[in-house]
N, CA, C and O atoms as a DFTB+ gen file, in Angstrom:
652 C
 N C O
     1  1       8.074      13.595     -32.701
     2  2       9.100      14.351     -32.000
     3  2       9.459      13.690     -30.676
     4  3      10.603      13.286     -30.470
     5  1       8.445      13.576     -29.745
     6  2       8.764      12.976     -28.447
     7  2       7.537      12.354     -27.800
     8  3       6.396      12.697     -28.109
     9  1       7.813      11.430     -26.894
    10  2       6.777      10.779     -26.093
    11  2       7.314      10.754     -24.672
    12  3       8.404      10.238     -24.426
    13  1       6.540      11.321     -23.718
    14  2       7.006      11.258     -22.329
    15  2       5.831      11.092     -21.365
    16  3       4.721      11.568     -21.604
    17  1       6.129      10.392     -20.262
    18  2       5.112      10.070     -19.257
    19  2       5.084      11.137     -18.174
    20  3       6.036      11.900     -18.011
    21  1       3.969      11.182     -17.429
    22  2       3.762      12.217     -16.407
    23  2       4.561      11.986     -15.134
    24  3       4.762      12.924     -14.363
    25  1       5.025      10.755     -14.892
    26  2       5.791      10.518     -13.663
    27  2       6.771       9.381     -13.880
    28  3       6.709       8.676     -14.888
    29  1       7.677       9.208     -12.927
    30  2       8.699       8.175     -13.029
    31  2       8.165       6.760     -12.930
    32  3       8.872       5.808     -13.261
    33  1       6.918       6.603     -12.476
    34  2       6.336       5.264     -12.342
    35  2       5.808       4.739     -13.675
    36  3       5.410       3.578     -13.775
    37  1       5.804       5.598     -14.703
    38  2       5.257       5.218     -16.002
    39  2       6.315       5.439     -17.077
    40  3       6.966       6.484     -17.113
    41  1       6.484       4.450     -17.951
    42  2       7.383       4.622     -19.089
    43  2       6.562       4.506     -20.360
    44  3       5.563       3.787     -20.405
    45  1       6.993       5.221     -21.396
    46  2       6.296       5.175     -22.680
    47  2       7.337       5.090     -23.788
    48  3       8.333       5.813     -23.776
    49  1       7.095       4.194     -24.748
    50  2       8.007       4.018     -25.865
    51  2       7.220       3.942     -27.157
    52  3       6.121       3.390     -27.203
    53  1       7.808       4.516     -28.222
    54  2       7.213       4.372     -29.551
    55  2       7.868       3.173     -30.214
    56  3       9.020       2.848     -29.927
    57  1       7.129       2.513     -31.105
    58  2       7.681       1.368     -31.827
    59  2       8.503       1.833     -33.029
    60  3       9.404       1.130     -33.487
    61  1       8.176       3.043     -33.540
    62  2       8.913       3.619     -34.671
    63  2       9.423       4.986     -34.252
    64  3       8.749       5.709     -33.518
    65  1      10.624       5.346     -34.723
    66  2      11.149       6.683     -34.431
    67  2      10.439       7.748     -35.256
    68  3      10.303       8.892     -34.823
    69  1       9.991       7.366     -36.442
    70  2       9.352       8.339     -37.327
    71  2       8.103       7.732     -37.946
    72  3       8.112       6.580     -38.378
    73  1       7.025       8.516     -37.988
    74  2       5.775       8.090     -38.613
    75  2       5.486       9.082     -39.732
    76  3       5.391      10.282     -39.472
    77  1       5.344       8.612     -40.978
    78  2       5.084       9.544     -42.086
    79  2       3.690      10.151     -41.976
    80  3       2.820       9.574     -41.322
    81  1       3.457      11.326     -42.614
    82  2       2.117      11.934     -42.589
    83  2       1.068      10.931     -43.065
    84  3       1.247      10.267     -44.086
    85  1      -0.029      10.831     -42.312
    86  2      -1.105       9.899     -42.643
    87  2      -0.834       8.481     -42.166
    88  3      -1.711       7.621     -42.254
    89  1       0.366       8.225     -41.664
    90  2       0.725       6.890     -41.193
    91  2       0.268       6.681     -39.758
    92  3      -0.290       7.580     -39.129
    93  1       0.512       5.493     -39.260
    94  2       0.133       5.217     -37.874
    95  2       1.326       4.627     -37.129
    96  3       2.254       4.086     -37.729
    97  1       1.273       4.746     -35.832
    98  2       2.338       4.222     -34.991
    99  2       1.751       3.603     -33.744
   100  3       0.545       3.668     -33.503
   101  1       2.615       3.006     -32.961
   102  2       2.166       2.352     -31.737
   103  2       3.018       2.841     -30.575
   104  3       4.235       2.983     -30.690
   105  1       2.349       3.095     -29.453
   106  2       3.040       3.524     -28.244
   107  2       2.743       2.499     -27.159
   108  3       1.588       2.140     -26.930
   109  1       3.796       2.031     -26.494
   110  2       3.629       1.102     -25.382
   111  2       3.907       1.852     -24.088
   112  3       4.981       2.425     -23.910
   113  1       2.925       1.842     -23.183
   114  2       3.093       2.496     -21.881
   115  2       3.075       1.418     -20.803
   116  3       2.250       0.505     -20.833
   117  1       3.998       1.539     -19.852
   118  2       4.077       0.594     -18.738
   119  2       3.990       1.371     -17.436
   120  3       4.740       2.323     -17.218
   121  1       3.065       0.959     -16.571
   122  2       2.848       1.617     -15.284
   123  2       3.292       0.661     -14.186
   124  3       2.754      -0.439     -14.064
   125  1       4.271       1.076     -13.385
   126  2       4.753       0.281     -12.257
   127  2       3.936       0.693     -11.030
   128  3       4.104       1.802     -10.523
   129  1       3.052      -0.191     -10.550
   130  2       2.116       0.217      -9.492
   131  2       2.775       0.372      -8.128
   132  3       2.269       1.120      -7.291
   133  1       3.900      -0.322      -7.877
   134  2       4.553      -0.189      -6.566
   135  2       3.573      -0.508      -5.447
   136  3       2.906      -1.542      -5.481
   137  1       3.482       0.374      -4.455
   138  2       2.569       0.182      -3.322
   139  2       1.259       0.939      -3.492
   140  3       0.476       1.036      -2.547
   141  1       1.011       1.475      -4.676
   142  2      -0.185       2.299      -4.877
   143  2      -1.455       1.453      -4.844
   144  3      -1.466       0.304      -5.284
   145  1      -2.522       2.044      -4.316
   146  2      -3.846       1.421      -4.351
   147  2      -4.852       2.506      -4.701
   148  3      -4.534       3.695      -4.675
   149  1      -6.071       2.084      -5.028
   150  2      -7.120       3.052      -5.349
   151  2      -7.033       3.513      -6.795
   152  3      -6.360       2.890      -7.617
   153  1      -7.721       4.611      -7.099
   154  2      -7.756       5.146      -8.459
   155  2      -6.437       5.828      -8.790
   156  3      -5.953       6.669      -8.033
   157  1      -5.871       5.462      -9.910
   158  2      -4.615       6.055     -10.374
   159  2      -4.837       6.617     -11.773
   160  3      -5.435       5.960     -12.625
   161  1      -4.355       7.835     -12.004
   162  2      -4.454       8.464     -13.317
   163  2      -3.057       8.932     -13.715
   164  3      -2.433       9.714     -12.998
   165  1      -2.574       8.460     -14.841
   166  2      -1.263       8.852     -15.368
   167  2      -1.456       9.289     -16.811
   168  3      -2.397       8.859     -17.478
   169  1      -0.563      10.146     -17.288
   170  2      -0.687      10.612     -18.667
   171  2       0.608      10.370     -19.432
   172  3       1.695      10.296     -18.859
   173  1       0.449      10.250     -20.749
   174  2       1.573      10.167     -21.679
   175  2       1.342      11.276     -22.701
   176  3       0.289      11.332     -23.336
   177  1       2.326      12.154     -22.858
   178  2       2.215      13.262     -23.807
   179  2       2.982      12.901     -25.075
   180  3       4.156      12.533     -25.028
   181  1       2.291      13.017     -26.210
   182  2       2.888      12.731     -27.513
   183  2       3.014      14.057     -28.254
   184  3       2.014      14.730     -28.503
   185  1       4.245      14.431     -28.607
   186  2       4.481      15.664     -29.365
   187  2       4.894      15.295     -30.780
   188  3       5.758      14.445     -30.996
   189  1       4.246      15.964     -31.746
   190  2       4.556      15.711     -33.158
   191  2       4.890      17.037     -33.834
   192  3       4.758      18.109     -33.242
   193  1       5.327      16.936     -35.091
   194  2       5.562      18.173     -35.846
   195  2       4.379      18.492     -36.753
   196  3       4.501      19.283     -37.688
   197  1       3.234      17.874     -36.474
   198  2       2.005      18.159     -37.219
   199  2       1.480      19.522     -36.757
   200  3       1.165      19.682     -35.577
   201  1       1.376      20.519     -37.669
   202  2       1.012      21.882     -37.245
   203  2      -0.383      21.991     -36.615
   204  3      -0.577      22.800     -35.708
   205  1      -1.352      21.200     -37.071
   206  2      -2.714      21.339     -36.544
   207  2      -2.912      20.597     -35.223
   208  3      -3.851      20.893     -34.484
   209  1      -2.047      19.648     -34.923
   210  2      -2.206      18.861     -33.702
   211  2      -0.823      18.513     -33.134
   212  3      -0.417      17.352     -33.153
   213  1      -0.099      19.531     -32.624
   214  2       1.287      19.281     -32.203
   215  2       1.419      18.449     -30.920
   216  3       2.465      17.846     -30.677
   217  1       0.365      18.417     -30.105
   218  2       0.482      17.714     -28.819
   219  2      -0.803      16.946     -28.526
   220  3      -1.900      17.493     -28.634
   221  1      -0.659      15.673     -28.155
   222  2      -1.795      14.841     -27.755
   223  2      -1.467      14.225     -26.399
   224  3      -0.359      13.733     -26.182
   225  1      -2.440      14.256     -25.490
   226  2      -2.243      13.669     -24.161
   227  2      -3.101      12.404     -24.063
   228  3      -4.322      12.452     -24.216
   229  1      -2.442      11.282     -23.807
   230  2      -3.128      10.008     -23.600
   231  2      -3.259       9.795     -22.095
   232  3      -2.312      10.038     -21.347
   233  1      -4.424       9.346     -21.650
   234  2      -4.657       9.165     -20.216
   235  2      -4.810       7.683     -19.893
   236  3      -5.596       6.970     -20.517
   237  1      -4.041       7.241     -18.904
   238  2      -4.159       5.872     -18.382
   239  2      -4.879       5.971     -17.046
   240  3      -4.445       6.703     -16.157
   241  1      -5.967       5.244     -16.901
   242  2      -6.738       5.296     -15.657
   243  2      -6.998       3.862     -15.202
   244  3      -7.430       3.017     -15.986
   245  1      -6.728       3.603     -13.919
   246  2      -6.953       2.258     -13.394
   247  2      -7.353       2.337     -11.926
   248  3      -7.079       3.324     -11.243
   249  1      -7.996       1.291     -11.462
   250  2      -8.311       1.167     -10.036
   251  2      -7.554      -0.053      -9.532
   252  3      -7.773      -1.171      -9.999
   253  1      -6.662       0.174      -8.573
   254  2      -5.854      -0.904      -8.018
   255  2      -6.479      -1.313      -6.682
   256  3      -6.516      -0.517      -5.745
   257  1      -6.968      -2.549      -6.595
   258  2      -7.616      -2.965      -5.346
   259  2      -6.603      -3.102      -4.211
   260  3      -5.425      -3.380      -4.435
   261  1      -7.089      -2.901      -2.997
   262  2      -6.242      -3.045      -1.814
   263  2      -6.346      -4.484      -1.326
   264  3      -7.444      -5.001      -1.120
   265  1      -5.185      -5.132      -1.142
   266  2      -5.191      -6.538      -0.741
   267  2      -5.678      -6.714       0.694
   268  3      -6.516      -7.574       0.966
   269  1      -5.152      -5.899       1.616
   270  2      -5.563      -5.988       3.015
   271  2      -5.958      -4.616       3.526
   272  3      -5.300      -3.618       3.229
   273  1      -7.038      -4.572       4.298
   274  2      -7.449      -3.346       4.992
   275  2      -7.204      -3.589       6.479
   276  3      -7.752      -4.523       7.065
   277  1      -6.378      -2.741       7.076
   278  2      -5.961      -2.926       8.470
   279  2      -6.542      -1.810       9.315
   280  3      -6.320      -0.631       9.040
   281  1      -7.300      -2.191      10.363
   282  2      -7.965      -1.177      11.172
   283  2      -8.011      -1.600      12.645
   284  3      -8.492      -2.692      12.945
   285  1      -7.530      -0.772      13.561
   286  2      -6.710       0.413      13.311
   287  2      -5.287      -0.034      12.966
   288  3      -4.916      -1.180      13.220
   289  1      -4.495       0.866      12.392
   290  2      -3.110       0.488      12.106
   291  2      -2.157       1.025      13.183
   292  3      -0.937       0.993      13.025
   293  1      -2.751       1.524      14.292
   294  2      -1.960       2.026      15.419
   295  2      -2.705       1.694      16.705
   296  3      -3.848       2.113      16.886
   297  1      -2.063       0.941      17.604
   298  2      -2.648       0.667      18.923
   299  2      -1.661       1.150      19.975
   300  3      -0.447       1.055      19.798
   301  1      -2.208       1.678      21.090
   302  2      -1.298       2.197      22.115
   303  2      -1.869       2.001      23.505
   304  3      -3.073       1.823      23.692
   305  1      -0.968       2.041      24.472
   306  2      -1.293       1.981      25.887
   307  2      -0.581       3.159      26.531
   308  3       0.521       3.523      26.120
   309  1      -1.204       3.753      27.535
   310  2      -0.517       4.805      28.294
   311  2       0.401       4.117      29.302
   312  3       0.107       3.024      29.787
   313  1       1.494       4.766      29.601
   314  2       2.452       4.223      30.562
   315  2       1.723       3.932      31.878
   316  3       1.028       4.797      32.409
   317  1       1.883       2.719      32.398
   318  2       1.237       2.345      33.651
   319  2      -0.140       1.720      33.483
   320  3      -0.692       1.204      34.455
   321  1      -0.727       1.747      32.257
   322  2      -2.016       1.086      32.008
   323  2      -1.878      -0.417      32.228
   324  3      -0.775      -0.962      32.239
   325  1      -3.042      -1.082      32.406
   326  2      -3.037      -2.544      32.436
   327  2      -2.628      -3.031      31.042
   328  3      -3.110      -2.498      30.043
   329  1      -1.754      -4.027      30.962
   330  2      -1.298      -4.496      29.643
   331  2      -2.291      -5.456      28.978
   332  3      -1.925      -6.553      28.556
   333  1      -3.551      -5.022      28.894
   334  2      -4.576      -5.852      28.258
   335  2      -4.365      -5.870      26.741
   336  3      -3.865      -4.899      26.173
   337  1      -4.748      -6.977      26.083
   338  2      -4.591      -7.030      24.626
   339  2      -5.508      -6.029      23.921
   340  3      -6.607      -5.737      24.391
   341  1      -5.037      -5.513      22.791
   342  2      -5.856      -4.664      21.916
   343  2      -5.926      -5.369      20.571
   344  3      -5.020      -6.113      20.192
   345  1      -7.019      -5.121      19.856
   346  2      -7.290      -5.878      18.637
   347  2      -7.136      -5.022      17.389
   348  3      -7.599      -3.883      17.330
   349  1      -6.476      -5.598      16.401
   350  2      -6.389      -5.028      15.056
   351  2      -7.167      -5.977      14.149
   352  3      -6.970      -7.191      14.194
   353  1      -8.051      -5.417      13.327
   354  2      -8.831      -6.227      12.391
   355  2      -8.214      -6.113      11.001
   356  3      -7.877      -5.019      10.547
   357  1      -8.071      -7.245      10.338
   358  2      -7.535      -7.284       8.977
   359  2      -8.607      -7.885       8.081
   360  3      -9.068      -9.003       8.311
   361  1      -9.005      -7.122       7.043
   362  2      -9.996      -7.616       6.081
   363  2      -9.316      -7.766       4.726
   364  3      -8.577      -6.885       4.286
   365  1      -9.575      -8.889       4.077
   366  2      -8.994      -9.171       2.771
   367  2      -9.878      -8.543       1.700
   368  3     -11.100      -8.693       1.734
   369  1      -9.260      -7.832       0.741
   370  2     -10.005      -7.235      -0.375
   371  2     -10.725      -8.305      -1.171
   372  3     -10.229      -9.425      -1.300
   373  1     -11.902      -7.969      -1.711
   374  2     -12.745      -8.986      -2.353
   375  2     -12.111      -9.596      -3.606
   376  3     -12.519     -10.673      -4.040
   377  1     -11.120      -8.919      -4.191
   378  2     -10.457      -9.454      -5.382
   379  2      -9.365     -10.458      -5.028
   380  3      -8.742     -11.033      -5.921
   381  1      -9.123     -10.677      -3.732
   382  2      -7.993     -11.498      -3.307
   383  2      -8.455     -12.680      -2.466
   384  3      -9.527     -12.654      -1.861
   385  1      -7.626     -13.712      -2.441
   386  2      -7.854     -14.855      -1.563
   387  2      -6.645     -14.966      -0.647
   388  3      -5.528     -15.200      -1.108
   389  1      -6.867     -14.799       0.631
   390  2      -5.800     -14.954       1.620
   391  2      -6.331     -15.886       2.702
   392  3      -7.318     -15.579       3.370
   393  1      -5.671     -17.020       2.865
   394  2      -6.122     -18.009       3.857
   395  2      -5.451     -17.793       5.217
   396  3      -6.044     -18.057       6.263
   397  1      -4.199     -17.306       5.184
   398  2      -3.444     -17.119       6.426
   399  2      -2.623     -15.839       6.328
   400  3      -2.220     -15.426       5.241
   401  1      -2.382     -15.221       7.478
   402  2      -1.448     -14.101       7.537
   403  2      -0.423     -14.394       8.626
   404  3      -0.702     -15.101       9.595
   405  1       0.760     -13.836       8.444
   406  2       1.822     -13.990       9.436
   407  2       2.089     -12.606      10.011
   408  3       2.242     -11.641       9.262
   409  1       2.147     -12.503      11.330
   410  2       2.395     -11.219      11.991
   411  2       3.638     -11.362      12.857
   412  3       3.746     -12.288      13.661
   413  1       4.576     -10.431      12.681
   414  2       5.767     -10.421      13.533
   415  2       5.936      -9.034      14.127
   416  3       5.615      -8.028      13.494
   417  1       6.444      -8.995      15.350
   418  2       6.687      -7.740      16.058
   419  2       8.182      -7.449      16.016
   420  3       9.003      -8.343      16.219
   421  1       8.530      -6.184      15.748
   422  2       9.950      -5.814      15.714
   423  2      10.539      -5.761      17.120
   424  3      11.757      -5.681      17.277
   425  1       9.687      -5.804      18.143
   426  2      10.148      -5.718      19.528
   427  2       9.617      -6.906      20.327
   428  3       8.448      -7.268      20.195
   429  1      10.470      -7.514      21.155
   430  2       9.990      -8.619      21.997
   431  2       9.059      -8.134      23.116
   432  3       8.502      -8.948      23.853
   433  1       8.888      -6.806      23.245
   434  2       8.018      -6.248      24.291
   435  2       6.533      -6.421      23.972
   436  3       5.685      -6.200      24.836
   437  1       6.214      -6.818      22.730
   438  2       4.815      -7.012      22.332
   439  2       4.644      -8.421      21.776
   440  3       5.461      -8.892      20.984
   441  1       3.566      -9.089      22.202
   442  2       3.215     -10.412      21.691
   443  2       2.032     -10.237      20.746
   444  3       1.169      -9.390      20.980
   445  1       1.988     -11.034      19.679
   446  2       0.843     -10.986      18.764
   447  2       0.268     -12.383      18.610
   448  3       0.984     -13.383      18.655
   449  1      -1.051     -12.424      18.424
   450  2      -1.749     -13.691      18.201
   451  2      -2.765     -13.451      17.088
   452  3      -3.564     -12.518      17.163
   453  1      -2.734     -14.289      16.060
   454  2      -3.649     -14.148      14.926
   455  2      -4.770     -15.164      15.056
   456  3      -4.540     -16.340      15.338
   457  1      -5.992     -14.682      14.845
   458  2      -7.159     -15.569      14.845
   459  2      -7.885     -15.388      13.522
   460  3      -8.187     -14.262      13.125
   461  1      -8.166     -16.494      12.837
   462  2      -8.916     -16.436      11.585
   463  2     -10.398     -16.386      11.922
   464  3     -10.921     -17.285      12.580
   465  1     -11.075     -15.328      11.469
   466  2     -12.501     -15.153      11.773
   467  2     -13.386     -15.720      10.662
   468  3     -14.594     -15.860      10.851
   469  1     -12.800     -16.050       9.505
   470  2     -13.584     -16.523       8.366
   471  2     -14.012     -15.360       7.490
   472  3     -13.908     -14.202       7.894
   473  1     -14.492     -15.665       6.292
   474  2     -14.940     -14.649       5.328
   475  2     -13.870     -13.589       5.058
   476  3     -14.182     -12.407       4.911
   477  1     -12.615     -14.018       4.995
   478  2     -11.545     -13.082       4.676
   479  2     -11.257     -12.070       5.769
   480  3     -10.801     -10.962       5.486
   481  1     -11.518     -12.437       7.009
   482  2     -11.257     -11.514       8.118
   483  2     -10.379     -12.200       9.164
   484  3     -10.551     -13.375       9.488
   485  1      -9.433     -11.417       9.676
   486  2      -8.524     -11.904      10.714
   487  2      -8.538     -10.932      11.879
   488  3      -8.786      -9.737      11.713
   489  1      -8.266     -11.471      13.067
   490  2      -8.159     -10.640      14.267
   491  2      -6.744     -10.822      14.802
   492  3      -6.285     -11.944      15.015
   493  1      -6.055      -9.692      15.015
   494  2      -4.714      -9.745      15.605
   495  2      -4.813      -9.154      17.002
   496  3      -5.151      -7.981      17.162
   497  1      -4.518      -9.967      18.016
   498  2      -4.448      -9.453      19.387
   499  2      -3.007      -9.055      19.655
   500  3      -2.083      -9.844      19.458
   501  1      -2.828      -7.814      20.111
   502  2      -1.502      -7.285      20.422
   503  2      -1.469      -7.033      21.922
   504  3      -2.344      -6.364      22.471
   505  1      -0.449      -7.576      22.577
   506  2      -0.378      -7.448      24.033
   507  2       1.043      -7.080      24.462
   508  3       2.001      -7.779      24.132
   509  1       1.167      -5.966      25.206
   510  2       2.499      -5.625      25.721
   511  2       2.829      -6.516      26.914
   512  3       1.935      -6.932      27.651
   513  1       4.122      -6.809      27.104
   514  2       4.523      -7.594      28.285
   515  2       4.273      -6.782      29.544
   516  3       3.839      -7.321      30.562
   517  1       4.546      -5.482      29.475
   518  2       4.252      -4.552      30.576
   519  2       4.185      -3.150      29.979
   520  3       4.554      -2.947      28.822
   521  1       3.715      -2.187      30.762
   522  2       3.553      -0.827      30.227
   523  2       4.358       0.199      31.015
   524  3       4.045       1.389      30.977
   525  1       5.383      -0.243      31.725
   526  2       6.167       0.694      32.538
   527  2       7.141       1.522      31.705
   528  3       7.442       2.664      32.053
   529  1       7.633       0.950      30.608
   530  2       8.622       1.643      29.784
   531  2       8.002       2.125      28.483
   532  3       7.064       1.520      27.964
   533  1       8.544       3.232      27.962
   534  2       8.085       3.754      26.677
   535  2       8.754       2.943      25.574
   536  3       9.961       3.053      25.359
   537  1       7.975       2.137      24.884
   538  2       8.510       1.318      23.794
   539  2       7.546       1.362      22.618
   540  3       6.364       1.673      22.766
   541  1       8.083       1.044      21.448
   542  2       7.252       0.979      20.248
   543  2       7.679      -0.234      19.437
   544  3       8.808      -0.712      19.548
   545  1       6.763      -0.714      18.629
   546  2       7.056      -1.864      17.781
   547  2       6.362      -1.690      16.445
   548  3       5.234      -1.203      16.368
   549  1       7.057      -2.096      15.395
   550  2       6.433      -2.189      14.079
   551  2       5.931      -3.615      13.927
   552  3       6.689      -4.572      14.080
   553  1       4.657      -3.744      13.625
   554  2       4.068      -5.062      13.387
   555  2       4.058      -5.289      11.879
   556  3       3.466      -4.513      11.130
   557  1       4.711      -6.346      11.446
   558  2       4.773      -6.688      10.030
   559  2       3.695      -7.726       9.758
   560  3       3.665      -8.786      10.383
   561  1       2.810      -7.408       8.817
   562  2       1.677      -8.279       8.498
   563  2       1.853      -8.734       7.056
   564  3       1.853      -7.919       6.134
   565  1       2.004     -10.052       6.867
   566  2       2.241     -10.556       5.518
   567  2       1.267     -11.679       5.185
   568  3       1.202     -12.687       5.889
   569  1       0.501     -11.493       4.088
   570  2      -0.369     -12.582       3.639
   571  2       0.492     -13.738       3.124
   572  3       1.558     -13.519       2.549
   573  1       0.017     -14.972       3.336
   574  2       0.777     -16.116       2.811
   575  2       0.797     -16.041       1.286
   576  3      -0.117     -15.493       0.669
   577  1       1.832     -16.587       0.695
   578  2       1.989     -16.624      -0.765
   579  2       1.986     -15.231      -1.387
   580  3       1.544     -15.066      -2.524
   581  1       2.472     -14.229      -0.661
   582  2       2.516     -12.865      -1.200
   583  2       3.822     -12.212      -0.769
   584  3       4.303     -12.430       0.343
   585  1       4.385     -11.414      -1.659
   586  2       5.591     -10.657      -1.321
   587  2       5.235      -9.342      -0.642
   588  3       6.089      -8.700      -0.031
   589  1       3.962      -8.942      -0.750
   590  2       3.546      -7.637      -0.224
   591  2       3.496      -7.672       1.304
   592  3       3.028      -8.638       1.908
   593  1       3.990      -6.598       1.907
   594  2       4.032      -6.506       3.368
   595  2       3.239      -5.285       3.810
   596  3       3.316      -4.221       3.195
   597  1       2.478      -5.453       4.881
   598  2       1.688      -4.369       5.458
   599  2       2.204      -4.118       6.868
   600  3       2.853      -4.975       7.469
   601  1       1.903      -2.921       7.389
   602  2       2.450      -2.564       8.696
   603  2       1.386      -1.972       9.611
   604  3       0.425      -1.347       9.161
   605  1       1.588      -2.186      10.904
   606  2       0.819      -1.513      11.951
   607  2       1.833      -1.175      13.045
   608  3       2.958      -1.674      13.033
   609  1       1.427      -0.328      13.985
   610  2       2.332       0.100      15.053
   611  2       1.683      -0.127      16.408
   612  3       0.487       0.103      16.588
   613  1       2.495      -0.586      17.360
   614  2       2.063      -0.708      18.757
   615  2       3.030       0.126      19.589
   616  3       4.236       0.115      19.345
   617  1       2.490       0.858      20.583
   618  2       3.345       1.782      21.329
   619  2       2.848       1.970      22.752
   620  3       1.645       1.953      23.012
   621  1       3.794       2.149      23.672
   622  2       3.490       2.593      25.038
   623  2       3.836       4.078      25.057
   624  3       4.971       4.452      24.762
   625  1       2.852       4.940      25.405
   626  2       3.060       6.393      25.351
   627  2       3.113       6.986      26.751
   628  3       2.748       6.341      27.734
   629  1       3.575       8.228      26.820
   630  2       3.613       8.958      28.095
   631  2       2.216       9.152      28.641
   632  3       1.273       9.392      27.886
   633  1       2.082       9.049      29.949
   634  2       0.816       9.424      30.585
   635  2       0.730      10.942      30.572
   636  3       1.744      11.616      30.752
   637  1      -0.466      11.494      30.362
   638  2      -0.573      12.953      30.397
   639  2      -0.265      13.473      31.806
   640  3      -0.573      12.823      32.805
   641  1       0.337      14.637      31.858
   642  2       0.679      15.244      33.151
   643  2      -0.587      15.860      33.742
   644  3      -1.237      16.683      33.098
   645  1      -0.935      15.466      34.963
   646  2      -2.116      16.014      35.639
   647  2      -1.649      17.158      36.540
   648  3      -0.736      16.990      37.349
   649  1      -2.287      18.323      36.389
   650  2      -1.857      19.491      37.179
   651  2      -2.865      19.837      38.237
   652  3      -2.666      20.789      38.991
């Protein structure tokens, strides 16, 4: 009767439109991982006109490794603070090989410097030019030879009001 997937990221197709009683068929399911990481569970529901078993649910389960772990992904300075550099650590997932990363700031108000620490670890120093103005920047982190892009944020925030 029908075959349908649990979400738009998964498609399911039958190879035959009709399977005779006692016959067999094949279903092809395709899961588009997009930006997902970690454990993913998707289902495909198969509906038939078989009275004893009208519905069967097939489960697709996978673990998608994370290419880069970024910590912290947000660094900030209070307005008027010393513009000392703050560090973001980037660790490469064990299933991946990344020799270099490229970091760009969306704002010229922040400078970034990448240092390779070895063993799949990088250090990104983020330094504001000054902290007098409230500004923010998106830091784009891209492993070499990869289309995948990761992000972190740098920001100058309001000083708390002292009463």
